[in-house]
GUTORSE-602449 format. One record per residue (C-alpha): z, y, x; residue number from 1; residue in three letters; chain. Coordinates in Angstrom, 3 decimals, padded with zeros to 6 digits, m for minus. Example, Ala and Ser with C-alpha at 12.3 -4.5 7.8 and 13.67 -1.06 7.14 Angstrom:
BEGIN
{atom {007.800; m004.500; 012.300}; 1; "ALA"; "A"}
{atom {007.140; m001.060; 013.670}; 2; "SER"; "A"}
//
This chain:
BEGIN
{atom {105.099; 105.663; 138.226}; 1; "MET"; "A"}
{atom {103.247; 107.172; 135.140}; 2; "ALA"; "A"}
{atom {102.072; 104.791; 132.639}; 3; "ILE"; "A"}
{atom {098.176; 104.981; 132.206}; 4; "GLN"; "A"}
{atom {097.609; 105.081; 128.443}; 5; "GLU"; "A"}
{atom {094.932; 102.923; 126.843}; 6; "GLY"; "A"}
{atom {094.168; 099.710; 125.134}; 7; "ASN"; "A"}
{atom {095.173; 096.050; 126.167}; 8; "VAL"; "A"}
{atom {095.024; 092.572; 124.499}; 9; "ILE"; "A"}
{atom {098.447; 091.499; 123.659}; 10; "LEU"; "A"}
{atom {098.695; 087.724; 123.602}; 11; "ILE"; "A"}
{atom {102.100; 086.045; 122.247}; 12; "HIS"; "A"}
{atom {102.838; 082.142; 122.873}; 13; "PHE"; "A"}
{atom {105.400; 080.788; 120.512}; 14; "GLY"; "A"}
{atom {105.921; 077.171; 121.166}; 15; "GLU"; "A"}
{atom {105.552; 077.195; 124.741}; 16; "LEU"; "A"}
{atom {108.807; 078.813; 125.003}; 17; "TRP"; "A"}
{atom {110.396; 075.348; 124.320}; 18; "LEU"; "A"}
{atom {108.812; 073.944; 127.204}; 19; "ARG"; "A"}
{atom {112.223; 074.265; 129.487}; 20; "GLY"; "A"}
{atom {111.278; 074.471; 133.237}; 21; "ARG"; "A"}
{atom {108.037; 073.371; 132.633}; 22; "ASN"; "A"}
{atom {107.192; 076.376; 131.064}; 23; "ARG"; "A"}
{atom {105.252; 077.777; 133.739}; 24; "GLY"; "A"}
{atom {102.895; 074.630; 133.823}; 25; "GLN"; "A"}
{atom {102.254; 075.391; 130.369}; 26; "TYR"; "A"}
{atom {101.657; 079.147; 130.582}; 27; "ILE"; "A"}
{atom {099.323; 078.524; 133.790}; 28; "SER"; "A"}
{atom {097.291; 076.235; 131.875}; 29; "GLN"; "A"}
{atom {096.790; 078.842; 129.089}; 30; "LEU"; "A"}
{atom {095.872; 081.680; 131.407}; 31; "ILE"; "A"}
{atom {093.320; 079.095; 132.884}; 32; "SER"; "A"}
{atom {092.282; 078.396; 129.197}; 33; "ASN"; "A"}
{atom {091.627; 081.867; 128.549}; 34; "ILE"; "A"}
{atom {089.756; 082.734; 131.305}; 35; "SER"; "A"}
{atom {087.301; 079.782; 130.746}; 36; "SER"; "A"}
{atom {086.834; 080.924; 127.189}; 37; "GLN"; "A"}
{atom {086.489; 084.756; 127.579}; 38; "LEU"; "A"}
{atom {084.322; 083.990; 130.956}; 39; "GLY"; "A"}
{atom {086.706; 086.523; 132.878}; 40; "ILE"; "A"}
{atom {088.885; 086.227; 135.948}; 41; "ASP"; "A"}
{atom {092.223; 084.995; 135.988}; 42; "LYS"; "A"}
{atom {093.319; 087.861; 137.380}; 43; "ARG"; "A"}
{atom {092.765; 090.067; 134.854}; 44; "ALA"; "A"}
{atom {095.595; 088.076; 132.476}; 45; "ILE"; "A"}
{atom {098.957; 089.186; 133.488}; 46; "GLU"; "A"}
{atom {102.045; 087.402; 132.733}; 47; "ASN"; "A"}
{atom {104.199; 089.813; 131.311}; 48; "HIS"; "A"}
{atom {107.671; 087.981; 130.612}; 49; "TYR"; "A"}
{atom {107.282; 086.568; 127.139}; 50; "ASP"; "A"}
{atom {103.684; 087.804; 126.679}; 51; "ARG"; "A"}
{atom {100.167; 087.539; 128.434}; 52; "LEU"; "A"}
{atom {098.408; 090.894; 128.712}; 53; "VAL"; "A"}
{atom {094.161; 091.420; 129.683}; 54; "ILE"; "A"}
{atom {093.438; 095.012; 131.018}; 55; "LYS"; "A"}
{atom {090.187; 096.257; 131.139}; 56; "ASN"; "A"}
{atom {088.585; 094.183; 128.713}; 57; "TYR"; "A"}
{atom {085.476; 094.490; 126.576}; 58; "ASP"; "A"}
{atom {086.878; 094.798; 122.972}; 59; "SER"; "A"}
{atom {084.031; 092.927; 121.231}; 60; "SER"; "A"}
{atom {083.886; 090.817; 118.249}; 61; "ARG"; "A"}
{atom {083.328; 087.974; 120.823}; 62; "LYS"; "A"}
{atom {086.363; 088.550; 122.618}; 63; "ILE"; "A"}
{atom {089.008; 088.036; 119.310}; 64; "ILE"; "A"}
{atom {086.550; 085.463; 117.998}; 65; "GLU"; "A"}
{atom {086.873; 083.521; 121.755}; 66; "GLY"; "A"}
{atom {090.864; 084.097; 121.233}; 67; "LEU"; "A"}
{atom {090.847; 082.509; 118.038}; 68; "SER"; "A"}
{atom {089.639; 079.126; 119.378}; 69; "LYS"; "A"}
{atom {092.410; 078.820; 122.374}; 70; "VAL"; "A"}
{atom {095.341; 076.731; 121.225}; 71; "PHE"; "A"}
{atom {098.567; 077.914; 122.653}; 72; "GLY"; "A"}
{atom {098.009; 081.397; 121.502}; 73; "ILE"; "A"}
{atom {100.569; 082.150; 118.637}; 74; "SER"; "A"}
{atom {098.992; 085.739; 117.851}; 75; "HIS"; "A"}
{atom {097.808; 088.362; 119.460}; 76; "PHE"; "A"}
{atom {096.416; 092.067; 118.678}; 77; "SER"; "A"}
{atom {094.543; 094.860; 120.369}; 78; "VAL"; "A"}
{atom {097.392; 097.470; 121.492}; 79; "ALA"; "A"}
{atom {097.926; 100.679; 122.739}; 80; "THR"; "A"}
{atom {099.923; 100.915; 126.112}; 81; "VAL"; "A"}
{atom {102.256; 104.189; 126.031}; 82; "ALA"; "A"}
{atom {105.165; 105.400; 128.365}; 83; "GLY"; "A"}
{atom {109.008; 104.206; 127.579}; 84; "ILE"; "A"}
{atom {110.437; 107.820; 126.765}; 85; "SER"; "A"}
{atom {111.325; 108.159; 122.906}; 86; "LYS"; "A"}
{atom {108.632; 111.196; 122.539}; 87; "ASN"; "A"}
{atom {105.423; 108.751; 124.334}; 88; "GLU"; "A"}
{atom {106.545; 106.368; 121.585}; 89; "ILE"; "A"}
{atom {106.595; 108.529; 118.877}; 90; "VAL"; "A"}
{atom {103.229; 110.250; 120.030}; 91; "ASN"; "A"}
{atom {101.449; 106.889; 120.540}; 92; "ALA"; "A"}
{atom {102.527; 105.500; 117.004}; 93; "ALA"; "A"}
{atom {101.594; 109.011; 115.221}; 94; "ILE"; "A"}
{atom {097.919; 108.492; 116.585}; 95; "LYS"; "A"}
{atom {097.637; 104.729; 115.403}; 96; "LEU"; "A"}
{atom {098.635; 105.807; 112.316}; 97; "MET"; "A"}
{atom {096.120; 108.760; 112.008}; 98; "LEU"; "A"}
{atom {093.323; 105.772; 113.034}; 99; "GLY"; "A"}
{atom {093.893; 104.141; 109.743}; 100; "THR"; "A"}
{atom {093.135; 104.829; 106.235}; 101; "ARG"; "A"}
{atom {096.490; 103.833; 105.224}; 102; "ALA"; "A"}
{atom {099.732; 106.099; 103.925}; 103; "LYS"; "A"}
{atom {102.575; 103.612; 103.848}; 104; "ARG"; "A"}
{atom {104.235; 101.673; 107.017}; 105; "PHE"; "A"}
{atom {106.476; 099.569; 107.726}; 106; "SER"; "A"}
{atom {107.882; 100.143; 111.534}; 107; "ILE"; "A"}
{atom {108.532; 097.068; 113.685}; 108; "ARG"; "A"}
{atom {110.433; 097.504; 116.883}; 109; "ALA"; "A"}
{atom {111.595; 095.381; 119.457}; 110; "HIS"; "A"}
{atom {113.684; 096.468; 122.748}; 111; "ARG"; "A"}
{atom {112.439; 093.499; 125.083}; 112; "SER"; "A"}
{atom {114.546; 095.716; 127.944}; 113; "TYR"; "A"}
{atom {118.090; 096.728; 126.815}; 114; "LYS"; "A"}
{atom {118.764; 099.638; 129.675}; 115; "GLY"; "A"}
{atom {116.776; 102.013; 127.700}; 116; "LEU"; "A"}
{atom {118.753; 104.826; 126.219}; 117; "ASP"; "A"}
{atom {118.126; 104.430; 122.729}; 118; "PHE"; "A"}
{atom {117.575; 100.953; 120.593}; 119; "ASN"; "A"}
{atom {114.952; 099.988; 117.829}; 120; "SER"; "A"}
{atom {116.629; 101.377; 115.486}; 121; "ILE"; "A"}
{atom {116.466; 104.693; 117.297}; 122; "ASP"; "A"}
{atom {112.474; 104.595; 117.560}; 123; "ILE"; "A"}
{atom {111.745; 103.727; 113.957}; 124; "ALA"; "A"}
{atom {113.706; 106.842; 112.517}; 125; "GLU"; "A"}
{atom {111.957; 109.013; 115.193}; 126; "ALA"; "A"}
{atom {108.463; 107.688; 113.853}; 127; "ILE"; "A"}
{atom {109.594; 107.961; 110.312}; 128; "LYS"; "A"}
{atom {110.674; 111.579; 110.687}; 129; "LYS"; "A"}
{atom {107.561; 112.845; 112.376}; 130; "ARG"; "A"}
{atom {105.397; 110.598; 110.017}; 131; "GLY"; "A"}
{atom {106.796; 112.266; 107.220}; 132; "ALA"; "A"}
{atom {105.888; 115.358; 108.138}; 133; "LYS"; "A"}
{atom {102.289; 114.425; 108.389}; 134; "ARG"; "A"}
{atom {102.500; 112.784; 104.873}; 135; "GLY"; "A"}
{atom {103.415; 109.168; 105.664}; 136; "TYR"; "A"}
{atom {106.022; 106.863; 103.809}; 137; "SER"; "A"}
{atom {107.844; 104.383; 105.045}; 138; "PHE"; "A"}
{atom {109.108; 100.670; 103.397}; 139; "SER"; "A"}
{atom {109.907; 097.598; 105.270}; 140; "SER"; "A"}
{atom {108.158; 095.835; 102.136}; 141; "SER"; "A"}
{atom {104.747; 097.312; 103.112}; 142; "VAL"; "A"}
{atom {102.272; 094.932; 105.118}; 143; "ARG"; "A"}
{atom {100.530; 097.397; 107.320}; 144; "THR"; "A"}
{atom {103.292; 097.563; 109.820}; 145; "ALA"; "A"}
{atom {103.392; 099.810; 113.257}; 146; "VAL"; "A"}
{atom {104.497; 097.000; 116.017}; 147; "HIS"; "A"}
{atom {106.262; 098.734; 118.726}; 148; "ILE"; "A"}
{atom {107.110; 096.272; 121.760}; 149; "ASN"; "A"}
{atom {109.383; 098.013; 124.463}; 150; "MET"; "A"}
{atom {109.569; 096.923; 128.233}; 151; "THR"; "A"}
{atom {111.294; 098.359; 131.153}; 152; "LYS"; "A"}
{atom {108.478; 100.449; 132.049}; 153; "ASP"; "A"}
{atom {106.088; 100.550; 129.141}; 154; "ARG"; "A"}
{atom {105.453; 100.004; 125.420}; 155; "SER"; "A"}
{atom {103.000; 098.067; 123.730}; 156; "TYR"; "A"}
{atom {101.946; 099.375; 119.929}; 157; "LEU"; "A"}
{atom {099.713; 098.354; 117.763}; 158; "TYR"; "A"}
{atom {098.962; 097.846; 114.312}; 159; "ILE"; "A"}
{atom {096.799; 094.764; 113.517}; 160; "LYS"; "A"}
{atom {098.177; 091.155; 114.408}; 161; "ASP"; "A"}
{atom {095.878; 088.190; 114.528}; 162; "ILE"; "A"}
{atom {097.195; 084.903; 114.387}; 163; "LYS"; "A"}
{atom {096.031; 082.268; 116.683}; 164; "GLY"; "A"}
{atom {096.071; 078.592; 116.267}; 165; "LEU"; "A"}
{atom {099.318; 078.031; 117.735}; 166; "GLY"; "A"}
{atom {099.913; 074.419; 119.396}; 167; "GLY"; "A"}
{atom {099.800; 073.592; 123.277}; 168; "LEU"; "A"}
{atom {096.567; 074.721; 125.326}; 169; "PRO"; "A"}
{atom {094.233; 071.871; 125.870}; 170; "VAL"; "A"}
{atom {094.804; 069.953; 129.275}; 171; "GLY"; "A"}
{atom {098.606; 070.333; 129.141}; 172; "SER"; "A"}
{atom {099.074; 066.789; 127.750}; 173; "SER"; "A"}
{atom {096.655; 065.062; 129.990}; 174; "GLY"; "A"}
{atom {093.661; 063.403; 128.676}; 175; "LYS"; "A"}
{atom {092.883; 061.252; 125.468}; 176; "GLY"; "A"}
{atom {089.966; 059.067; 124.482}; 177; "VAL"; "A"}
{atom {088.377; 059.828; 121.271}; 178; "MET"; "A"}
{atom {086.494; 057.388; 119.006}; 179; "LEU"; "A"}
{atom {084.329; 059.457; 117.944}; 180; "PHE"; "A"}
{atom {081.804; 058.303; 114.816}; 181; "SER"; "A"}
{atom {080.206; 061.843; 114.059}; 182; "GLY"; "A"}
{atom {081.566; 061.546; 110.332}; 183; "GLY"; "A"}
{atom {083.957; 063.835; 108.741}; 184; "ILE"; "A"}
{atom {087.135; 062.392; 109.888}; 185; "ASP"; "A"}
{atom {086.814; 061.691; 113.616}; 186; "SER"; "A"}
{atom {086.099; 066.010; 114.409}; 187; "PRO"; "A"}
{atom {088.839; 066.744; 112.761}; 188; "VAL"; "A"}
{atom {091.245; 063.764; 114.397}; 189; "SER"; "A"}
{atom {089.854; 065.326; 117.870}; 190; "THR"; "A"}
{atom {090.588; 069.163; 116.858}; 191; "TRP"; "A"}
{atom {094.211; 068.000; 115.892}; 192; "TYR"; "A"}
{atom {094.852; 066.322; 119.196}; 193; "ALA"; "A"}
{atom {093.289; 069.057; 121.068}; 194; "MET"; "A"}
{atom {095.664; 071.292; 119.053}; 195; "LYS"; "A"}
{atom {098.618; 069.324; 121.042}; 196; "ARG"; "A"}
{atom {097.041; 070.040; 124.277}; 197; "GLY"; "A"}
{atom {094.813; 066.811; 124.572}; 198; "VAL"; "A"}
{atom {091.635; 067.226; 126.767}; 199; "SER"; "A"}
{atom {089.213; 065.053; 124.966}; 200; "PRO"; "A"}
{atom {087.111; 062.422; 126.323}; 201; "ILE"; "A"}
{atom {084.328; 061.119; 123.478}; 202; "PHE"; "A"}
{atom {083.287; 057.845; 123.031}; 203; "LEU"; "A"}
{atom {080.588; 057.260; 120.666}; 204; "HIS"; "A"}
{atom {078.826; 053.814; 119.799}; 205; "VAL"; "A"}
{atom {075.610; 054.552; 118.341}; 206; "HIS"; "A"}
{atom {072.534; 052.320; 117.203}; 207; "GLY"; "A"}
{atom {069.618; 054.532; 117.911}; 208; "LEU"; "A"}
{atom {066.881; 053.245; 120.267}; 209; "ARG"; "A"}
{atom {066.635; 056.036; 122.818}; 210; "THR"; "A"}
{atom {068.285; 058.854; 124.461}; 211; "SER"; "A"}
{atom {066.135; 061.353; 122.754}; 212; "GLU"; "A"}
{atom {066.799; 060.139; 119.334}; 213; "GLU"; "A"}
{atom {070.816; 060.892; 120.285}; 214; "LEU"; "A"}
{atom {069.982; 063.935; 121.568}; 215; "ALA"; "A"}
{atom {067.946; 065.480; 118.506}; 216; "ASN"; "A"}
{atom {070.734; 063.834; 115.781}; 217; "SER"; "A"}
{atom {073.843; 065.421; 114.756}; 218; "LYS"; "A"}
{atom {076.316; 064.205; 117.183}; 219; "ILE"; "A"}
{atom {075.508; 066.979; 120.002}; 220; "PRO"; "A"}
{atom {075.575; 069.874; 117.382}; 221; "LYS"; "A"}
{atom {079.154; 068.261; 116.185}; 222; "ILE"; "A"}
{atom {080.318; 068.126; 120.147}; 223; "LEU"; "A"}
{atom {079.098; 072.058; 120.443}; 224; "GLU"; "A"}
{atom {081.309; 073.022; 117.373}; 225; "VAL"; "A"}
{atom {084.361; 071.522; 118.921}; 226; "LEU"; "A"}
{atom {083.577; 072.526; 122.756}; 227; "SER"; "A"}
{atom {084.490; 076.141; 121.641}; 228; "LYS"; "A"}
{atom {087.936; 074.938; 121.602}; 229; "TYR"; "A"}
{atom {088.072; 073.290; 124.746}; 230; "THR"; "A"}
{atom {087.347; 074.536; 128.364}; 231; "PRO"; "A"}
{atom {085.737; 071.289; 129.391}; 232; "SER"; "A"}
{atom {084.830; 067.687; 127.842}; 233; "TYR"; "A"}
{atom {083.460; 064.296; 128.762}; 234; "SER"; "A"}
{atom {081.108; 062.037; 126.377}; 235; "ALA"; "A"}
{atom {080.337; 058.454; 126.841}; 236; "TYR"; "A"}
{atom {077.439; 057.624; 124.417}; 237; "PHE"; "A"}
{atom {077.440; 053.610; 124.337}; 238; "VAL"; "A"}
{atom {074.686; 051.498; 122.668}; 239; "PRO"; "A"}
{atom {075.819; 049.053; 119.973}; 240; "ALA"; "A"}
{atom {073.147; 046.754; 120.320}; 241; "SER"; "A"}
{atom {074.770; 044.136; 122.981}; 242; "ILE"; "A"}
{atom {078.080; 044.121; 120.697}; 243; "PHE"; "A"}
{atom {075.731; 043.535; 117.387}; 244; "GLN"; "A"}
{atom {073.487; 040.602; 118.943}; 245; "VAL"; "A"}
{atom {076.940; 038.816; 120.389}; 246; "ALA"; "A"}
{atom {078.673; 039.503; 116.819}; 247; "ALA"; "A"}
{atom {075.793; 037.801; 114.961}; 248; "MET"; "A"}
{atom {077.331; 034.328; 115.211}; 249; "LYS"; "A"}
{atom {080.873; 035.730; 113.964}; 250; "ALA"; "A"}
{atom {082.282; 035.775; 110.568}; 251; "ASN"; "A"}
{atom {080.559; 038.383; 108.799}; 252; "ARG"; "A"}
{atom {083.998; 039.231; 106.389}; 253; "ARG"; "A"}
{atom {085.565; 039.861; 110.051}; 254; "TYR"; "A"}
{atom {082.709; 042.379; 111.524}; 255; "GLU"; "A"}
{atom {084.729; 045.464; 110.729}; 256; "ALA"; "A"}
{atom {087.734; 044.156; 112.259}; 257; "VAL"; "A"}
{atom {085.697; 043.097; 115.138}; 258; "LEU"; "A"}
{atom {083.870; 046.244; 115.429}; 259; "PHE"; "A"}
{atom {087.101; 048.145; 115.317}; 260; "LYS"; "A"}
{atom {088.503; 045.870; 118.062}; 261; "ALA"; "A"}
{atom {085.121; 046.243; 120.464}; 262; "PHE"; "A"}
{atom {085.925; 050.108; 120.239}; 263; "LEU"; "A"}
{atom {089.376; 049.888; 121.300}; 264; "PHE"; "A"}
{atom {088.808; 047.601; 124.221}; 265; "ARG"; "A"}
{atom {085.648; 049.802; 124.908}; 266; "LEU"; "A"}
{atom {088.207; 052.807; 124.818}; 267; "ALA"; "A"}
{atom {090.875; 051.176; 126.705}; 268; "GLU"; "A"}
{atom {088.098; 050.564; 129.324}; 269; "GLU"; "A"}
{atom {087.223; 054.560; 129.601}; 270; "VAL"; "A"}
{atom {091.170; 055.492; 129.471}; 271; "CYS"; "A"}
{atom {091.106; 053.189; 132.764}; 272; "ARG"; "A"}
{atom {088.183; 055.305; 134.126}; 273; "ARG"; "A"}
{atom {089.080; 058.394; 133.534}; 274; "GLU"; "A"}
{atom {092.801; 058.770; 133.681}; 275; "GLY"; "A"}
{atom {093.368; 059.007; 130.327}; 276; "ALA"; "A"}
{atom {096.860; 058.058; 128.658}; 277; "LYS"; "A"}
{atom {096.040; 057.417; 124.959}; 278; "ALA"; "A"}
{atom {093.496; 056.867; 122.420}; 279; "ILE"; "A"}
{atom {092.780; 058.888; 119.007}; 280; "PHE"; "A"}
{atom {091.064; 058.112; 115.999}; 281; "THR"; "A"}
{atom {090.263; 059.255; 112.873}; 282; "GLY"; "A"}
{atom {091.913; 056.530; 110.870}; 283; "GLU"; "A"}
{atom {093.707; 057.584; 107.449}; 284; "SER"; "A"}
{atom {095.876; 054.362; 106.125}; 285; "LEU"; "A"}
{atom {093.797; 052.872; 103.675}; 286; "GLY"; "A"}
{atom {091.019; 054.689; 103.158}; 287; "GLN"; "A"}
{atom {088.646; 051.972; 104.234}; 288; "VAL"; "A"}
{atom {088.932; 048.196; 104.456}; 289; "ALA"; "A"}
{atom {089.426; 048.606; 108.245}; 290; "SER"; "A"}
{atom {092.451; 050.628; 107.839}; 291; "GLN"; "A"}
{atom {094.709; 048.308; 105.681}; 292; "THR"; "A"}
{atom {098.121; 047.906; 108.130}; 293; "PRO"; "A"}
{atom {097.063; 043.957; 108.520}; 294; "GLN"; "A"}
{atom {093.143; 045.098; 109.738}; 295; "ASN"; "A"}
{atom {094.634; 047.848; 112.186}; 296; "ILE"; "A"}
{atom {097.089; 045.070; 113.603}; 297; "ALA"; "A"}
{atom {094.301; 042.551; 114.319}; 298; "ALA"; "A"}
{atom {091.939; 045.303; 115.591}; 299; "SER"; "A"}
{atom {094.036; 046.951; 118.258}; 300; "GLN"; "A"}
{atom {095.335; 043.097; 119.303}; 301; "LEU"; "A"}
{atom {096.354; 043.218; 123.115}; 302; "ASP"; "A"}
{atom {095.450; 046.599; 123.742}; 303; "ILE"; "A"}
{atom {098.547; 048.417; 125.858}; 304; "LYS"; "A"}
{atom {097.162; 051.814; 125.611}; 305; "THR"; "A"}
{atom {099.027; 053.918; 122.914}; 306; "PRO"; "A"}
{atom {096.515; 054.022; 119.644}; 307; "ILE"; "A"}
{atom {097.439; 057.552; 118.035}; 308; "LEU"; "A"}
{atom {096.036; 058.433; 114.849}; 309; "ARG"; "A"}
{atom {096.232; 062.290; 114.005}; 310; "PRO"; "A"}
{atom {095.116; 062.084; 110.370}; 311; "LEU"; "A"}
{atom {097.225; 058.792; 109.316}; 312; "ILE"; "A"}
{atom {098.632; 060.383; 106.281}; 313; "GLY"; "A"}
{atom {096.190; 062.581; 105.402}; 314; "PHE"; "A"}
{atom {093.833; 061.866; 102.225}; 315; "ASP"; "A"}
{atom {090.187; 062.702; 102.163}; 316; "LYS"; "A"}
{atom {090.367; 066.115; 100.403}; 317; "ASN"; "A"}
{atom {092.898; 067.263; 102.954}; 318; "GLU"; "A"}
{atom {090.564; 066.189; 105.997}; 319; "ILE"; "A"}
{atom {087.604; 067.649; 104.496}; 320; "ILE"; "A"}
{atom {089.177; 071.229; 103.874}; 321; "SER"; "A"}
{atom {090.165; 071.012; 108.098}; 322; "VAL"; "A"}
{atom {086.647; 070.054; 108.793}; 323; "ALA"; "A"}
{atom {085.301; 073.372; 106.722}; 324; "ARG"; "A"}
{atom {087.739; 075.527; 108.194}; 325; "LYS"; "A"}
{atom {086.864; 074.130; 111.657}; 326; "ILE"; "A"}
{atom {083.002; 074.098; 111.362}; 327; "GLY"; "A"}
{atom {082.067; 070.593; 111.537}; 328; "THR"; "A"}
{atom {081.745; 069.199; 107.732}; 329; "TYR"; "A"}
{atom {078.200; 070.389; 107.039}; 330; "GLU"; "A"}
{atom {077.109; 068.832; 110.330}; 331; "LEU"; "A"}
{atom {079.151; 065.664; 109.826}; 332; "SER"; "A"}
{atom {077.853; 065.147; 106.436}; 333; "ILE"; "A"}
{atom {074.334; 065.100; 107.746}; 334; "MET"; "A"}
{atom {071.760; 062.218; 107.483}; 335; "PRO"; "A"}
{atom {072.950; 059.600; 110.454}; 336; "TYR"; "A"}
{atom {072.693; 055.796; 111.504}; 337; "LYS"; "A"}
{atom {076.021; 055.397; 111.614}; 338; "ASP"; "A"}
{atom {077.089; 052.056; 112.979}; 339; "VAL"; "A"}
{atom {080.944; 052.491; 111.824}; 340; "CYS"; "A"}
{atom {079.751; 052.010; 108.279}; 341; "SER"; "A"}
{atom {078.976; 048.403; 108.339}; 342; "ILE"; "A"}
{atom {077.636; 047.355; 104.751}; 343; "GLY"; "A"}
{atom {079.640; 044.254; 103.937}; 344; "ILE"; "A"}
{atom {079.949; 043.217; 100.085}; 345; "LYS"; "A"}
{atom {083.285; 041.412; 100.805}; 346; "ASN"; "A"}
{atom {085.130; 042.659; 103.661}; 347; "PRO"; "A"}
{atom {088.646; 041.488; 104.767}; 348; "LEU"; "A"}
{atom {091.371; 043.883; 104.105}; 349; "THR"; "A"}
{atom {093.966; 041.121; 105.277}; 350; "GLY"; "A"}
{atom {092.573; 039.935; 108.396}; 351; "ALA"; "A"}
{atom {094.441; 037.194; 110.458}; 352; "SER"; "A"}
{atom {095.418; 038.495; 113.956}; 353; "ALA"; "A"}
{atom {095.117; 034.692; 115.629}; 354; "GLU"; "A"}
{atom {091.969; 034.098; 113.508}; 355; "LYS"; "A"}
{atom {090.542; 037.645; 115.160}; 356; "THR"; "A"}
{atom {091.761; 036.617; 118.697}; 357; "ARG"; "A"}
{atom {089.574; 033.431; 118.483}; 358; "GLN"; "A"}
{atom {086.579; 035.175; 117.031}; 359; "ILE"; "A"}
{atom {086.850; 037.832; 119.619}; 360; "LEU"; "A"}
{atom {087.179; 035.038; 122.523}; 361; "ASP"; "A"}
{atom {084.172; 033.083; 120.998}; 362; "SER"; "A"}
{atom {081.932; 036.061; 121.431}; 363; "ILE"; "A"}
{atom {083.099; 036.498; 124.914}; 364; "GLY"; "A"}
{atom {084.481; 040.372; 124.170}; 365; "ILE"; "A"}
{atom {085.555; 041.071; 127.577}; 366; "ALA"; "A"}
{atom {081.789; 040.838; 128.836}; 367; "GLU"; "A"}
{atom {080.670; 042.652; 125.787}; 368; "VAL"; "A"}
{atom {082.630; 045.745; 126.839}; 369; "VAL"; "A"}
{atom {081.396; 045.228; 130.833}; 370; "SER"; "A"}
{atom {077.873; 045.105; 129.673}; 371; "LYS"; "A"}
{atom {078.419; 048.015; 126.975}; 372; "SER"; "A"}
{atom {080.125; 050.649; 129.502}; 373; "ILE"; "A"}
{atom {077.610; 049.853; 132.104}; 374; "SER"; "A"}
{atom {074.657; 050.951; 129.750}; 375; "ALA"; "A"}
{atom {076.577; 054.133; 128.874}; 376; "ALA"; "A"}
{atom {074.954; 057.215; 129.188}; 377; "GLU"; "A"}
{atom {077.859; 059.985; 130.164}; 378; "VAL"; "A"}
{atom {078.088; 063.312; 130.405}; 379; "ILE"; "A"}
{atom {080.009; 066.104; 131.552}; 380; "ARG"; "A"}
{atom {080.366; 069.663; 130.078}; 381; "HIS"; "A"}
{atom {082.292; 072.890; 131.256}; 382; "GLN"; "A"}
{atom {082.248; 075.862; 129.473}; 383; "ASN"; "A"}
{atom {082.147; 077.949; 132.497}; 384; "TYR"; "A"}
//
């Protein structure tokens, strides 16, 4: 059958090849996420062994930007499809080079199907010979490269290779509850959790009086930015007032630890309701008083759900750098009544776990969590 020439989007996935027998499930999730991100039918995305191919696409900047936000993609390109004869491949390569302003190229040819009567070196030499007649020169050190992927029945050629986000497709690692303050750290922590395939459920505890105030705050804006990296998400907006009233009779120096313990218990209840398997926080070791080893241990007392901290070894400048890259930094620094920023003149940095348990029992933490969850506003967001 003759191969119809034209353009396709060629998508490569790197880490997914390490998944063994489960590889098919990860690739299926990736296809689903690409379909959701681009708003196209899954059937338009073909799985060709070690790559995905999208045919009949709209080659707009929107498509390129969309793929740049899909976790699980190693790199991708807009490629030309040609036949598998040596002459067809060389003709397609020359045509690609003519479409650029470059005069020097490197040739990177790969033959996936070994049954062809020529190899990658043969193709490279043929392209160089024909290209030299048109005034082109070639060197392996030149960054502008003509890539040729040869399969059993067709070849793909491209020049521009676009780096993807890597990682695992969102959803392939199940659900996780994200403790989400809206500051600089928690959006970055969420981004890294999504990079490892976690579908996010946001848990935000706020001190605002009405849903309208929350809707007009920076929180929905940050969620909108993060939503571009995931096909869907859920969010629980929980009023802080019930906890704050209960905690008024507690030792003020314990307030930061008690609030974090409250958050973990809320998150564990959300995990139970949503079928999530882990809790994620934006904590970085020693960054603030509640993040000392002793206070971390006291605040997560009696929590059975795994608590994961993607940023535990980051310093603030590193976190800010990632926040700028993913587009959340400017929103995160907007003014907001953040109940996580509890102003205590002399907070404890080495809270007693047993003392923490006693205070939590005395304020009736189980009932506080139950009432707070009942008062939560829950939203579900689907991109398409």
